[in-house]
N, C-alpha and C positions, 0 to 999 in steps of 0.2 A: 278325358281318360284319353285321347286320343297321344298327350303331352306322354301319358302313362307309359301307354303303349310303344312308343316311342324309345324312352329311356329304356325301356327293358329289351328292348331289339337292340339294342347300341351298347349293351352294356355285357350282354347274349353274346353278342361278335367280339367284342374286346376278347369276355372270357374265352374263347377260342381261337384266337390269336397265336400266333409263336413268340412263346417269352425271350426277351435278348438275354445272351446271355457274354458275360466279359472276362474274355481271355486275358491271365496275366500278358502283359507289356513284352515277357521276355523269349514268351510259347508262340504269340504271334508274328516276332521278330523273325526265329528260327521255322516257321512255320511253311512248307512250300506253297507257293503263288495259286499251284494248279490244284492242291486240297480243299476239297468242300466240301468234305465229311468229317468230322472229328468223334470219335467216340471219348467220350470226358469224362472220367474214372477221380473224382474227390475222395479222400480221408482226413478225418480232422487232427491227427497227429500222424508223424512217421513210423509207431509201432501201432498202429491199428489195425484189426483185423479183418470190418466191415469201411466196407465207402459202399457208394453209389453214382450210378453209371448214366449220361446223357448224353441223348443223339444229338450232336450240335450241328445244324448246316449255313455255310458260310451265304451270304445274301448279295445279291450284285452290287450292292454299298458295299461291300466285305464288313458286315457286321457277321456276330455269330447266333443263332436263333436257335433256339431246340424245338423238337420235334417227337411230341406223346410225352411221356411222362418219366420220370426217373425208374434207375430200374435196380433193386438192392444189389450187393454185389460182395464177394467175400474173396479178400486177396489173402496174400504168404502169410503164414503161420508166423511170422516173425514180423507183420506187417513190410514196410516198404525200403528200400535202400535204390541210392540214386544209380541209375541203368545205362546202358551203353547204348547208343543211341548213332543216329550218321548223320545229325544234323548241329554237331559243334554246342551244345547247350551244357554249359560248367554246371556243376553239381554247387549248389548253397555253401552256404559255409554252414557243417556242422555235422553236416549227412554222412553216413556211414556208404563207402560202395559196392553195388552187387560183384558177390562172386560165386562161383561155384557151391550148392551145397550150403546157402545162407536160410533156404526158406525164407528169402524176401520177394516181395513183387519188386521190378523195376519204374522207379520212376522215373518220367522223362516223358521225350516224344519218340513216337518207334510207328511206322509204319505196321496197314496191317495187310498183309499179303498175298494171304491165300485162304478158303478153309477144306477141313478136312472130317472122315467122319469114318465109323464102320459103316453107317448107311451111304446107298447108291446114293451118284449126284442127284442131286435134285433141279427141278428147271428154275425154281425160284430162288436160285443161292448163286450172284452173279460171278462172286469171288470164283479162279481158278480151285478146281475141287479136286482131291486128293483119297478117293477110296480106299480106306486103309482097309489090312488082313493081316494073318497072323504072321503073315511075312514083314511087316513095316513096323519101324521100330525109331523110336525117339533116342538120338546118341549123345549121350552126358561123360562119356568115358574122354577125359582131356588129350589123352594120347592117342585119339583117332585121327582119321583123318576126315570125318566126318562128322566129326563135333559139332552139337549145336544144329544139324540136319534129320530132316526125316529121311529113312534109307529105306529100302523096296533088299531084304536080304537076298534076293535072285537075280541082280542086277548090279552089286558090287559086292567087293571082296570083305568080308565082317574080320576088322580092325579093333574091334571094343571088346570090352565087358561088361555082363549086368546093364545090359542096355532096358530103356522104356518100350514095353510093347505097347503099339500105339492102337489095343483092341481091350482094353483093360476088360475084365469079369463085372466091373461096378458101374462099367458103361456109361465112364463119364470124357467119353471121348468119341460117345454116337455119332457128335458132331462138334465142329469144334473153328478155332481161325489161329489162323499163326499170327504171331506181334513178332517184328524184325527187332529183337531185342538182339545184341552182340551180332549187328548184321557181318562181320565181317571173321566169324568165326575164331576169334579170339580164346586160347584155353583158357579154361580158369575165371571167365564174365559172366557166366553164365550163359545155363542154354536150355533148349523147348521151352518158352516159353508162351504160352499159346493163351485165349477163351475157351472154355470150357463149359461140361455140363456142371451145378456143385454137386457134393456127394450129400448136404444138408444146407439148408437158412442159415447155419451157427457155427459150421464147421470152415475153416480157414484149409487156403492149398499153399503145396508147395515153391509156392512163388508165381501159380498161376492167375489170374481174375474167373472168377466162376459167377456161374447165376444158375436162376433154374430153366430149365430144359425150352417152356413155355417163352421165356425171353430171350434164349440166346436165339429162337427160332427166329424172333422179332428181330433180334440185332441182325443176323446172316441174312434176313430178308432182305434187310434197307442197304448193307454197305454194296456199293457200287464200284468196282474198279476204276471206271473212267472219273470217278471226282478225288485218286488218289487217297483212302483213307489214311487217316492214323490215330491213334493211341492218344492221351494225354491223360497222363498217370500221374497224380501228384496231391499233393499238402497245399491248400491255399494260402498264400500269406508266412511258405516255409521254403 
């Protein structure tokens, strides 16, 4: 009986242990050495609009372990295209390249730089936070000097047409995080890539990565700028 109890306790302890995750070698080669948190989003193929997200932490031995369970997410309505990051990661053969208006989520490695939302700042959000109002816009006009940026029209001179409001009535930007895709803001390479609240579990996005509000709150509470968090978004083996 004693042995059975020990076995049960051991198995229960193992079940609670963080699961090890092996990131592709080409990803680990470019991740910053000080990056200790990764949002790992994987899809089954480049055309998929559904994916899953796992929150990974780097161990002292530089391995990666998952914390919590996988989170279902929705990505671009046209799947993924190879994005434009800052780490010199080349597109694999056969991948289309991300461009403005293609409704594809970017694949690759990108920093997670700040949070935003129409809600006031929360103490549990550690990332820098932009409290968005009706004066805040996401600029996707390639002719604007503010392309690929969230701006406050009270502090800059508008030079754009058709901007995206950062307080949409549908509530998807109630809370969110900025993904540093196209960090040099090069016109035409894609703009305003966020993590935000989905419009439904079966509704894809225009290129962002979306999830339920409860899961997004969990992710935002976990992210810590001191760990230099990154998004790794890809199709494993492709």
